[in-house]
C-alpha positions as CSV (number, residue, x, y, z in Angstrom):
1,Q,8.5,-13.6,10.5
2,V,5.8,-11.7,8.9
3,Q,4.0,-12.5,5.6
4,L,2.1,-9.5,3.6
5,V,-0.2,-11.1,0.7
6,E,-1.4,-8.1,-1.6
7,S,-4.2,-8.5,-4.2
8,G,-6.0,-5.6,-6.3
9,G,-4.3,-4.3,-8.2
10,G,-4.6,-4.1,-12.5
11,L,-5.3,-1.6,-14.9
12,V,-7.4,1.5,-15.1
13,Q,-8.2,4.4,-16.9
14,P,-7.4,8.0,-15.5
15,G,-10.0,9.1,-13.4
16,G,-10.9,5.8,-11.8
17,S,-10.4,3.6,-8.5
18,L,-8.8,0.6,-7.7
19,R,-9.2,-0.7,-4.1
20,L,-5.2,-2.5,-2.6
21,S,-5.4,-5.2,-0.3
22,C,-2.6,-6.0,2.0
23,A,-3.3,-9.0,4.1
24,A,-0.9,-9.7,6.7
25,S,0.1,-13.0,9.5
26,G,2.3,-14.5,11.4
27,S,4.3,-12.9,14.2
28,L,2.3,-9.9,13.7
29,F,2.9,-8.6,17.9
30,S,6.0,-6.9,16.2
31,V,4.7,-4.7,14.1
32,N,4.3,-1.0,14.7
33,G,2.8,-0.3,11.5
34,M,1.7,-0.8,8.3
35,G,2.1,0.7,4.5
36,W,2.2,1.2,1.0
37,Y,5.7,2.2,-0.7
38,R,5.3,2.3,-5.1
39,Q,8.1,1.7,-7.8
40,A,7.4,2.7,-10.9
41,P,10.1,1.4,-13.6
42,G,13.9,3.1,-13.4
43,N,12.6,4.5,-10.3
44,Q,13.3,3.8,-6.6
45,R,10.4,3.1,-4.1
46,D,8.9,5.3,-3.2
47,F,6.4,6.6,0.3
48,V,2.8,6.3,-0.4
49,A,0.9,6.2,2.7
50,T,1.5,4.5,6.5
51,I,-0.5,3.7,9.8
52,T,0.7,3.3,12.8
53,N,-1.1,0.4,14.9
54,G,-2.4,3.7,17.1
55,G,-4.7,4.3,13.5
56,T,-2.4,7.6,12.8
57,T,-1.6,7.7,8.9
58,N,0.5,9.6,7.2
59,Y,0.8,10.5,2.9
60,A,3.1,11.5,0.3
61,E,2.1,14.4,-1.0
62,S,1.1,13.0,-4.6
63,V,-1.0,10.7,-3.4
64,K,-3.3,13.8,-0.7
65,G,-7.0,13.7,-1.4
66,R,-7.0,10.8,-3.9
67,F,-5.5,7.8,-1.3
68,T,-7.1,6.6,1.4
69,I,-5.0,3.6,3.9
70,S,-7.1,1.9,6.6
71,R,-7.0,-1.4,8.3
72,D,-9.6,-3.9,9.7
73,N,-7.6,-5.2,12.4
74,A,-9.6,-8.5,13.1
75,K,-9.2,-9.3,9.4
76,N,-5.1,-7.8,9.5
77,T,-5.5,-6.0,6.2
78,V,-4.7,-2.9,5.2
79,Y,-6.2,-1.5,2.8
80,L,-5.0,1.5,0.2
81,Q,-8.6,3.3,-1.2
82,M,-6.7,5.3,-4.8
83,N,-9.2,7.5,-6.5
84,S,-9.2,9.4,-8.7
85,L,-5.7,7.3,-10.5
86,K,-3.5,9.3,-13.4
87,P,-0.8,8.3,-15.7
88,E,1.7,8.8,-13.0
89,D,1.0,6.4,-10.5
90,T,1.5,3.4,-12.8
91,A,3.6,1.3,-10.6
92,V,3.6,-1.7,-8.3
93,Y,2.9,-1.0,-5.1
94,Y,4.2,-2.7,-2.1
95,C,2.6,-3.3,1.5
96,N,5.6,-2.3,4.0
97,A,5.5,-3.3,7.4
98,D,7.9,-2.2,9.9
99,A,8.3,-4.5,12.5
100,Y,11.1,-4.3,15.4
101,E,13.2,-6.8,14.0
102,G,13.5,-5.0,10.5
103,D,10.9,-4.5,7.4
104,Y,9.5,-6.7,5.7
105,W,7.4,-7.0,2.6
106,G,4.9,-8.7,-0.4
107,Q,5.5,-9.8,-3.5
108,G,4.2,-6.2,-5.3
109,T,0.6,-5.8,-7.8
110,Q,0.7,-4.0,-10.6
111,V,-1.5,-0.8,-11.0
112,T,-1.6,0.5,-14.4
113,V,-3.3,3.9,-15.3
114,S,-3.7,4.3,-18.9
115,S,-6.7,5.4,-21.4
């Protein structure tokens, strides 16, 4: 079992920045990589960014150049630095762990971009 706890969401004006954190605990030896997904009201959950255990990153086209995913292995924590935020980035952001036995999800953190 893997437990994920997100933090760092909130209300920010367009053009602003936020940093999300995801603290992982449990059977981390089974995790291949970590990522962030988001879900806006009425929409499906969409891929945002992933990072492998080796540090390889991948981003959705809509966030390339604005968002950066990183990890601190000593703290078992993954971050999502979000810059130049737009109203269309408003969503609940979920942390994901891709493990051998399946996917694990955090409870989600709300990000609202509005003036």
